[in-house]
C-alpha positions as CSV (number, residue, x, y, z in Angstrom):
1,M,3.0,-21.0,32.5
2,I,6.7,-19.9,32.4
3,R,5.3,-16.5,33.7
4,E,3.6,-18.5,36.5
5,S,6.9,-20.5,37.2
6,L,9.3,-17.7,37.1
7,E,7.6,-15.7,39.8
8,K,7.5,-18.7,42.1
9,E,11.2,-18.7,41.2
10,L,11.8,-15.1,42.3
11,I,9.9,-15.3,45.3
12,K,12.0,-18.6,46.3
13,L,15.4,-16.8,45.4
14,K,14.6,-13.9,47.7
15,E,13.8,-16.0,50.3
16,E,17.0,-17.7,50.3
17,V,18.8,-14.3,49.8
18,T,17.0,-13.0,53.0
19,K,18.1,-16.4,54.8
20,M,21.9,-15.6,53.6
21,G,21.7,-11.8,55.2
22,R,20.3,-13.0,58.4
23,L,23.1,-15.6,58.7
24,L,25.7,-12.7,57.5
25,A,24.1,-10.7,60.7
26,D,24.8,-13.7,63.0
27,Q,28.0,-13.4,61.8
28,V,28.7,-10.0,62.9
29,Y,26.9,-10.6,65.9
30,K,29.1,-13.5,66.9
31,S,32.6,-12.0,65.8
32,V,32.2,-9.3,67.6
33,K,30.9,-11.3,70.7
34,S,34.2,-13.4,70.5
35,L,35.9,-9.8,70.6
36,V,34.5,-8.6,73.8
37,D,34.1,-11.9,75.8
38,K,37.7,-13.7,74.6
39,D,35.9,-16.8,73.2
40,L,38.3,-18.5,70.8
41,Q,35.6,-21.1,70.2
42,L,32.6,-18.6,68.8
43,A,35.7,-16.8,66.9
44,R,36.6,-20.1,65.4
45,E,32.7,-20.8,64.7
46,V,32.5,-17.4,62.7
47,I,35.7,-18.3,60.5
48,E,34.1,-21.9,59.6
49,N,31.0,-20.5,58.9
50,D,32.5,-18.0,56.4
51,D,32.7,-21.1,54.0
52,I,29.0,-21.7,54.5
53,V,28.4,-18.1,53.2
54,D,30.6,-18.3,50.2
55,K,28.6,-21.6,49.0
56,M,25.4,-19.8,49.5
57,Q,26.9,-17.3,47.0
58,M,27.8,-19.3,44.7
59,E,24.8,-21.1,44.7
60,L,22.2,-18.3,44.6
61,E,24.6,-16.9,41.6
62,S,23.8,-20.1,39.8
63,K,20.5,-19.9,40.1
64,A,19.6,-16.1,39.4
65,L,21.6,-16.8,36.2
66,G,19.4,-20.0,35.3
67,L,16.5,-17.9,35.5
68,I,18.0,-15.3,33.0
69,A,18.7,-18.2,30.6
70,L,15.5,-20.4,31.2
71,K,12.8,-18.3,32.2
72,Q,12.6,-15.7,29.6
73,P,12.7,-12.4,32.5
74,M,11.0,-8.7,31.5
75,A,12.7,-5.8,32.4
76,S,11.3,-5.7,35.9
77,D,12.2,-9.2,36.5
78,L,15.6,-8.8,35.4
79,R,16.1,-5.9,37.9
80,L,15.2,-8.0,40.7
81,I,17.8,-10.8,39.0
82,A,20.3,-8.0,38.8
83,T,20.0,-7.2,42.9
84,V,20.2,-10.3,43.6
85,L,23.5,-10.9,41.9
86,R,24.6,-7.8,43.2
87,I,23.1,-7.9,46.8
88,I,24.8,-11.4,47.2
89,V,28.1,-10.3,46.6
90,D,27.9,-7.3,49.0
91,I,26.7,-10.0,51.8
92,E,29.4,-12.1,50.9
93,R,32.3,-9.3,51.3
94,M,30.4,-8.4,54.7
95,A,30.6,-11.7,55.9
96,D,34.5,-11.3,55.1
97,H,34.8,-8.4,57.3
98,A,32.9,-10.3,60.2
99,E,35.6,-13.1,59.8
100,D,38.3,-10.7,59.8
101,I,37.0,-9.5,63.0
102,A,37.0,-12.9,64.3
103,R,40.8,-13.2,63.7
104,I,41.2,-10.2,65.5
105,A,39.5,-11.6,68.3
106,I,41.7,-14.5,68.1
107,E,44.9,-12.5,68.2
108,L,43.7,-10.7,70.9
109,H,42.4,-13.1,73.3
110,D,45.3,-13.4,75.5
111,K,45.8,-9.3,76.0
112,K,44.4,-7.0,78.6
113,Y,42.4,-4.8,76.6
114,I,43.6,-1.1,77.0
115,K,40.0,0.2,77.5
116,P,36.4,-1.1,77.8
117,L,35.0,-2.4,74.6
118,I,32.0,0.1,74.5
119,D,31.7,1.9,71.5
120,I,32.6,-1.4,68.9
121,P,29.7,-3.3,70.3
122,R,27.2,-0.2,69.6
123,M,29.0,-0.5,66.2
124,S,27.9,-4.0,65.6
125,D,24.7,-3.8,66.9
126,N,23.9,-0.7,64.3
127,A,25.5,-3.0,61.8
128,Q,23.3,-5.8,62.4
129,A,20.2,-3.4,62.1
130,M,21.2,-1.8,59.0
131,I,21.3,-5.3,57.6
132,E,18.1,-6.1,59.0
133,T,16.6,-3.1,57.5
134,A,17.9,-3.3,54.0
135,L,16.6,-7.4,54.0
136,V,13.4,-6.0,54.7
137,A,13.6,-3.6,52.3
138,F,14.4,-5.9,49.7
139,I,11.9,-8.2,50.6
140,E,9.0,-5.7,51.0
141,E,10.6,-3.7,47.9
142,D,10.4,-0.7,50.0
143,V,12.4,2.6,48.9
144,T,11.2,4.5,52.3
145,T,13.0,1.6,54.4
146,S,15.7,1.8,51.7
147,N,16.3,5.5,52.7
148,S,15.9,5.1,56.6
149,L,19.7,3.4,56.2
150,I,20.9,6.9,55.6
151,A,20.5,7.9,59.4
152,M,21.9,5.1,60.4
153,E,25.0,5.3,58.3
154,I,25.4,8.3,59.6
155,E,25.4,7.0,62.8
156,M,28.1,4.6,61.9
157,D,30.3,6.9,61.0
158,Y,29.9,9.0,63.9
159,L,30.7,6.0,66.1
160,Y,33.9,5.1,64.1
161,D,35.0,8.8,64.5
162,Q,34.7,8.6,68.0
163,I,36.7,5.2,68.3
164,F,39.5,7.1,66.4
165,R,39.7,9.4,68.5
166,E,39.6,7.5,71.6
167,L,42.3,5.1,70.3
168,L,44.7,7.6,68.7
169,S,44.6,9.2,72.1
170,Y,45.9,6.0,73.6
171,M,48.5,5.5,71.0
172,L,50.0,8.9,72.0
173,Q,49.8,8.2,75.5
174,D,51.9,5.4,75.4
175,Q,53.4,3.6,72.2
176,K,53.2,0.5,74.1
177,N,49.6,0.6,73.2
178,I,49.9,1.0,69.5
179,P,49.6,-2.8,68.2
180,Q,46.5,-3.2,70.2
181,A,44.6,0.2,69.4
182,T,45.5,-0.5,65.4
183,A,44.3,-3.8,65.9
184,L,41.0,-2.5,67.5
185,L,40.8,0.5,64.8
186,L,40.7,-2.1,62.1
187,V,37.7,-3.9,63.8
188,A,35.9,-0.3,63.9
189,G,36.8,0.0,59.9
190,H,35.5,-3.2,59.3
191,L,32.2,-2.4,61.0
192,E,32.1,0.6,59.2
193,R,32.5,-0.9,55.9
194,I,29.8,-3.3,56.9
195,G,27.6,-0.6,57.1
196,D,28.6,0.9,54.2
197,H,27.8,-2.7,52.3
198,A,24.2,-2.3,53.7
199,T,23.5,0.8,52.3
200,N,24.6,-0.8,48.8
201,L,21.7,-3.1,49.7
202,G,19.4,-0.4,50.1
203,E,20.7,1.3,47.1
204,M,19.9,-1.9,45.0
205,V,16.1,-2.2,46.2
206,I,15.4,1.3,44.9
207,Y,17.1,0.2,41.5
208,T,14.6,-2.8,41.8
209,V,11.6,-0.7,42.4
210,E,12.2,2.3,40.5
211,G,15.0,1.8,37.9
212,R,16.9,4.5,39.1
213,R,20.8,4.5,40.7
214,I,21.2,6.8,44.2
215,D,24.3,6.9,46.3
216,L,23.0,6.4,49.7
217,N,26.4,6.7,51.4
218,K,27.1,10.1,49.6
219,I,23.8,11.7,50.8
220,A,25.0,9.9,54.3
221,R,28.4,11.8,54.1
222,E,26.5,15.1,52.7
223,Q,24.0,14.9,55.3
224,K,27.0,14.6,58.1
225,E,29.0,17.5,56.5
226,N,26.1,19.6,57.1
227,H,25.5,19.0,60.5
228,I,29.3,19.4,61.3
């Protein structure tokens, strides 16, 4: 009876983590859209919704710890619960990066951009795709899907490098460009970090399924270096 109850609670826990992750993906989308469209209301919405993500993290942490205390989980169950506890921290941190992007959008809303924002939205699209891929891997407990994050992480790094080089050239052309170029580079940095956290989610799925720890970010870096 306890076992059956635990299984139902774990399914529900996974569903709630997925809901938190999908809210995060929406936060990432809206934060960059607010930057591109100079939409103050949308940026403020992202900042306000960060409190919802924080609350969800605390609630899920309490539920996960409650399962350990009350439901006598076996080793495989404990791995899943440990994964949940780690994943919700990564999701919360990704949401913080989205909030920071929204704050930069507010900071820059009355300024003419020094260049069209092309690659930053591409990074945002890639970040959202990485989050969704990680969530699917988590729901289905699929190692292959987790490993597919490696190629997406490499693409994220390439986009960041491209943005860095381009913004650096604008800084060198005119020192008046430095404040805005620095702010936009921070946006790219936040998106790159979101990608890193998404690969962390994939790593925890592998841990859940196979009980081993693997560094997907390290693999991505090594593959990228081998192609340079």
